[in-house]
Structures are given as structure tokens and as C-alpha cells.
PATI-23538 format. One record per residue (C-alpha): residue in three letters; x, y, z. Coordinates in steps of 0.1 Angstrom, whole numbers, padded with zeros to 4 digits, always signed. Layout:
// residues N
alaXYZ/...
***
This chain:
// residues 278
unk+0030-0067+0097/unk+0046-0038+0079/unk+0056-0044+0039/unk+0072-0029+0015/unk+0052-0019-0015/unk+0058-0004-0048/unk+0036+0022-0065/unk+0032+0020-0105/unk+0039+0055-0106/unk+0075+0044-0092/unk+0074+0028-0125/unk+0060+0052-0151/unk+0088+0056-0173/unk+0088+0020-0178/unk+0056+0007-0183/unk+0040+0029-0213/unk+0018+0045-0221/unk-0004+0064-0192/unk-0041+0068-0206/unk-0056+0102-0188/unk-0089+0108-0180/unk-0102+0138-0185/unk-0141+0164-0177/unk-0152+0176-0216/unk-0174+0205-0196/unk-0190+0216-0236/unk-0198+0177-0243/unk-0207+0166-0214/unk-0190+0135-0214/unk-0152+0121-0202/unk-0121+0118-0227/unk-0095+0096-0227/unk-0059+0104-0238/unk-0027+0084-0241/unk+0006+0099-0232/unk+0036+0083-0247/unk+0059+0067-0223/unk+0081+0036-0238/unk+0067+0001-0222/unk+0105-0022-0208/unk+0075-0042-0189/unk+0037-0049-0190/unk+0017-0051-0165/unk+0013-0083-0168/unk+0049-0089-0162/unk+0052-0061-0134/unk+0039-0083-0100/unk+0067-0110-0114/unk+0095-0082-0115/unk+0085-0073-0077/unk+0084-0101-0064/unk+0121-0113-0075/unk+0131-0079-0057/unk+0115-0091-0024/unk+0092-0062-0023/unk+0051-0081-0014/unk+0028-0061-0023/unk+0018-0030-0058/unk-0002+0001-0055/unk-0015-0002-0096/unk-0022+0033-0109/unk-0054+0035-0132/unk-0037+0050-0160/unk-0012+0023-0164/unk-0043-0003-0172/unk-0042-0011-0207/unk-0077-0028-0211/unk-0100-0034-0186/unk-0118-0062-0201/unk-0130-0091-0183/unk-0102-0111-0200/unk-0073-0093-0189/unk-0083-0081-0159/unk-0084-0122-0152/unk-0052-0120-0164/unk-0041-0100-0140/unk-0058-0112-0112/unk-0032-0144-0124/unk+0000-0126-0127/unk+0000-0111-0092/unk-0012-0147-0076/unk+0013-0162-0100/unk+0038-0137-0083/unk+0028-0138-0048/unk+0022-0103-0047/unk-0008-0093-0036/unk-0024-0064-0051/unk-0033-0040-0028/unk-0048-0010-0041/unk-0057+0002-0072/unk-0053+0042-0074/unk-0079+0057-0092/unk-0071+0089-0096/unk-0094+0112-0116/unk-0126+0121-0101/unk-0141+0150-0083/unk-0166+0142-0058/unk-0177+0187-0045/unk-0177+0197-0086/unk-0199+0220-0092/unk-0214+0207-0119/unk-0241+0184-0107/unk-0239+0165-0149/unk-0198+0161-0139/unk-0207+0147-0105/unk-0227+0122-0112/unk-0206+0109-0142/unk-0175+0107-0123/unk-0198+0091-0092/unk-0207+0064-0113/unk-0165+0055-0133/unk-0160+0054-0101/unk-0182+0031-0091/unk-0172+0011-0131/unk-0137+0009-0112/unk-0149-0005-0086/unk-0157-0033-0105/unk-0124-0035-0122/unk-0107-0033-0088/unk-0130-0063-0083/unk-0122-0084-0116/unk-0083-0078-0112/unk-0081-0085-0074/unk-0073-0054-0054/unk-0087-0055-0021/unk-0091-0013-0021/unk-0092+0011-0042/unk-0084+0046-0035/unk-0111+0074-0043/unk-0100+0111-0039/unk-0120+0128-0023/unk-0121+0160-0043/unk-0108+0191-0056/unk-0134+0218-0028/unk-0110+0239-0012/unk-0099+0218+0025/unk-0126+0235+0053/unk-0157+0235+0027/unk-0182+0217+0051/unk-0207+0212+0026/unk-0181+0203+0003/unk-0167+0170+0030/unk-0203+0165+0037/unk-0213+0163+0000/unk-0177+0138-0002/unk-0183+0117+0024/unk-0216+0108+0018/unk-0206+0099-0021/unk-0178+0077-0004/unk-0199+0061+0022/unk-0223+0050-0008/unk-0194+0036-0027/unk-0181+0026-0001/unk-0211+0001+0012/unk-0207-0006-0033/unk-0173-0018-0027/unk-0182-0043+0008/unk-0205-0060-0022/unk-0177-0069-0042/unk-0152-0071-0016/unk-0129-0040-0023/unk-0126-0013+0011/unk-0137+0024-0007/unk-0103+0044+0008/unk-0085+0081+0002/unk-0059+0098+0008/unk-0049+0137+0016/unk-0042+0140-0020/unk-0058+0168-0042/unk-0074+0202-0024/unk-0106+0190-0001/unk-0080+0168+0019/unk-0053+0188+0017/unk-0052+0196+0054/unk-0051+0170+0086/unk-0083+0194+0097/unk-0102+0185+0068/unk-0093+0149+0065/unk-0106+0145+0103/unk-0136+0160+0090/unk-0145+0137+0061/unk-0132+0107+0082/unk-0155+0123+0112/unk-0186+0119+0090/unk-0173+0082+0074/unk-0166+0063+0100/unk-0148+0032+0101/unk-0165+0025+0064/unk-0141+0041+0046/unk-0094+0038+0051/unk-0072+0063+0043/unk-0035+0065+0027/unk-0006+0091+0042/unk+0014+0108+0016/unk+0044+0120+0032/unk+0045+0146-0002/unk+0013+0157-0001/unk+0010+0185+0032/unk+0040+0213+0036/unk+0050+0241+0052/unk+0056+0243+0092/unk+0031+0222+0099/unk+0031+0193+0080/unk+0043+0168+0105/unk+0020+0176+0124/unk-0010+0169+0100/unk+0011+0138+0094/unk+0008+0124+0125/unk-0033+0134+0126/unk-0040+0109+0100/unk-0016+0075+0102/unk-0040+0066+0133/unk-0066+0059+0100/unk-0046+0050+0075/unk-0041+0017+0057/unk-0009+0024+0037/unk+0018+0054+0036/unk+0032+0066+0008/unk+0065+0071+0012/unk+0072+0093-0009/unk+0108+0115-0004/unk+0122+0154-0020/unk+0143+0140-0042/unk+0177+0162-0063/unk+0183+0171-0099/unk+0200+0140-0091/unk+0176+0115-0074/unk+0188+0118-0048/unk+0168+0117-0021/unk+0170+0148+0014/unk+0172+0122+0040/unk+0170+0142+0069/unk+0136+0152+0055/unk+0128+0114+0047/unk+0136+0101+0078/unk+0117+0126+0103/unk+0086+0119+0080/unk+0094+0083+0093/unk+0103+0091+0125/unk+0062+0109+0125/unk+0052+0075+0110/unk+0068+0055+0139/unk+0055+0068+0168/unk+0022+0071+0153/unk+0024+0031+0155/unk+0015+0029+0117/unk+0018-0007+0110/unk+0012-0018+0073/unk+0019-0011+0038/unk+0047+0008+0034/unk+0041+0023-0006/unk+0075+0032-0018/unk+0077+0067-0045/unk+0098+0076-0068/unk+0094+0101-0093/unk+0130+0117-0100/unk+0149+0116-0125/unk+0173+0085-0138/unk+0165+0053-0134/unk+0134+0040-0113/unk+0151+0008-0105/unk+0174+0025-0088/unk+0155+0051-0076/unk+0136+0027-0056/unk+0164+0013-0041/unk+0180+0048-0031/unk+0145+0051-0011/unk+0142+0013-0001/unk+0176+0020+0017/unk+0162+0039+0040/unk+0132+0031+0043/unk+0133-0005+0053/unk+0145-0002+0088/unk+0115+0014+0097/unk+0093-0015+0078/unk+0114-0044+0102/unk+0109-0023+0133/unk+0070-0036+0130/
***
């Protein structure tokens, strides 16, 4: 059955500081820095807030975790369980499995394993791993990414966390490149389809190419300066999704101006009928 979910990116102006990860090539290590944001709602309070608004699930970006200590992760797991909200996916936004710098590639791979451990401890069903930042269609990069993703998938399977990727960042920025990657990972690795990550005249054809392999869709609209979605374009993406027989999580993405809860509700009004029909 299809259902409505929300990404924490849609509420990022409410959830406190963003904790970004970057690679320091000179030091040969990862660096973290905080970007200040207001905190109206803590991550521990989020599941109950979503439940009160009738959502069924959430995807949590890694940079919204204020802590990865075991005690905190246990509290987060309990908060989702108490609210009856599924923690579907931990969205790891950092990492390049195709980096030319071997030291970075190995360090990123190790970081991904640690975030799989975090996902397991927090009760997430899945973790989204970035396939890579090499150019789409690069056969060697796709081979390297697929091998790493399969190894990470095996590591995740042992911990009850499925590894998935997304049409996100350069390597998977075309439908053909996504399919080539999936052909080499088989059923071990799932996919997220993000409406906003393909563009140009082939956008809808490319969405249709990867939707059959997707466990969730990031239902992202184009928003104007008032935070209003381009309904015609949004519905076209949703029509393609419906035609593909998609039956999973419709994850609402709002990244426009103004009140983020109100922005989510504007998107929900358009998306909800598509969820109901599945």
C-alpha cells in the first residue's frame, strides 16, 4: 500500500543546526561543521508531530542527528515507536564511492558503514547511500560504485538495514546511468526516485525508467517565490509515477519559502489523491 511520508529536509528550518560533513584533502580526513538554524522542534519530538498531522513515515537526513551516541539513538527509536511512525530511511547526504582519491574513497566507505550502524541502532529500515560523483555513463565508475554498494548492502543485511541509492549527484543523474548501476547491483540495492533530480526534455521518460525499481519517491515540486507549487508539472510527475504502478512511500519534499508545515500541506493536497488510488 502507498502511504505519505515526510523528509526532514522539508522541515530543516525548524529542526536546529545542520551538521555537514566534508573531506579535507590536505588533512586526509573528514571535517564537520554546523550551520545554524532555529530549533522549533527537536528530532525526538518530530515523530509525534508527524503522527498528529496524519503522516505514516519519515526519512531523516544525517545532518539532522544531534548525536549518534547509543543512548540518543535508543531514544530516537523509542520516539518513532511511541508515535506509530515508521522510520523508513536514513538519508546519508555525504560520500563519494567513485572518488579518484583512494584515501577519500576508503574513508567515505568506512563512514558509510558507521552510518549503517547508526541506522540500525535508530531503527531505520533503510539507508540512502550516494552512488557517486563521477560523470553519468562512466563505465568504470559505475562498476566501482556497484561493487561498493553491494558490499555495503551485505553489511547492512547483517544489521537489518537495506541499502538504497537515488537519482542524486552526478553518477545517477541520467536514467540510463541509473539502470546500468542497478543492473550490476541486482536486487540487493533499491532506489529512490526524486522528481527534482532529472531535468530537460527527457525528464519524464527517465523517471519512468527507474520508478519500477524504487521503494520511495521524493515528491518534489517546483515552487515559486510565494512557495506555491507548479501544479501542472507536479501532476505530470505524479501521473508518470502512477502509470508505472508505483506502490510505496510518497515522501513530501518542501524546500520553498515561508512556513514549512504550510508548504507541506500544499504539496499534500496534490499528492494525497495519488496515494489513495494505490
